[in-house]
N, C-alpha and C positions, 0 to 999 in steps of 0.2 A: 504494500500500500504506500502511496506517495504521501509524504508528510508536507503539509502546507505551512508556509511561514506566517500567514495571517489568518484572520477569522473568516475570510471570504470563502464560502463553500464551493465557489466556482473557480477559485484561483488555480486549480490544477488542470483545468480543461486543456490548456495548450502546452503544459510542461512536457518537454521532450518530444513534442509532436510538431509536424509540419502544420502551421496554422490553416493553410488552404485545405489540406486533407481533413483536418479536424472539423472545420466549418462545413465541408461537404457532408461529412458523416452526420453532424448535427442536423443539417438540412434534410437528409434522408430520413432520420428518425422523426423529425417534425412532420414531414410529408406522410410518413406511414401512420403516425398518431392521428393526424387530421383525417386520413382516409378511414381509419378505424372508427373514429367518432362520427364521421359522416355515414358510415354503414350502420352504426348504432341508431342514429337519428332516423335513417331510412326504415329500419326495422320497427322502431317505436311508432312510427306513423301508421304502420300496418296493424298495430295492436289496438283494437277499439277501446280497451280499458285504460290506455295510457292517459294520464291526466294532462291537461293543457299546461300546467306549470312544469311538468317533467319535460314535455316537448320544448317549451320555451327555454328551459335551462340548457338542454342539449343544443338547441339552435344558437343560443348565445355563445356557448363554448365553440361551436363550429365557426361562427362569424369572427370571433376574436382570433382563432387560430389561422383562419384564412387571411385576415388582416396582416398577421405576422409573416405569413408566406409571401404575400405581396410586397411587404416592406423589405423582405430579404431578397426580392428580385426573382422569386420562383416564377416559372412559366409553364404553360400546358406541356404535358409530356413528362412531367417530373416522375422520377423513379424513387420508390421507397426502399425499405429494408429488403435484403436478399434479391435485389434487382426487380422487384415486383412493380409494375406500373400502377400509378395511383389515378385511376380513371375518373372517380368522382371528383377528386381534387382538381384534376386537369380540366374537367368540364366547368367547374366553378371558376377557376382561374381564367379560362377563356372568356366566360361570361363577364367577369369583372373587368378584364383588360379590354374587352370589346367595347365597353361603354365609356372608355376614356380616350 
């Protein structure tokens, strides 16, 4: 385990790593997490007993995560963990970028 010199829990993210490679890895993890959350929201929409507040909570999570993806410069065609394409995220990014 890497010992950190300060109290910042993220201080070790780039220690001994190529910053570009680490950033790409983090972007892949984020893309995969967004894709998973989007799939969860999609599934919850199909369940009739899902409360409106639960749907809104997941929709808010997705919206915030997509905002971060856009802020990082992600584009449609993004690839997540293990090289899996993130189709839902790519569609959303295309829609968001098409309106700008």
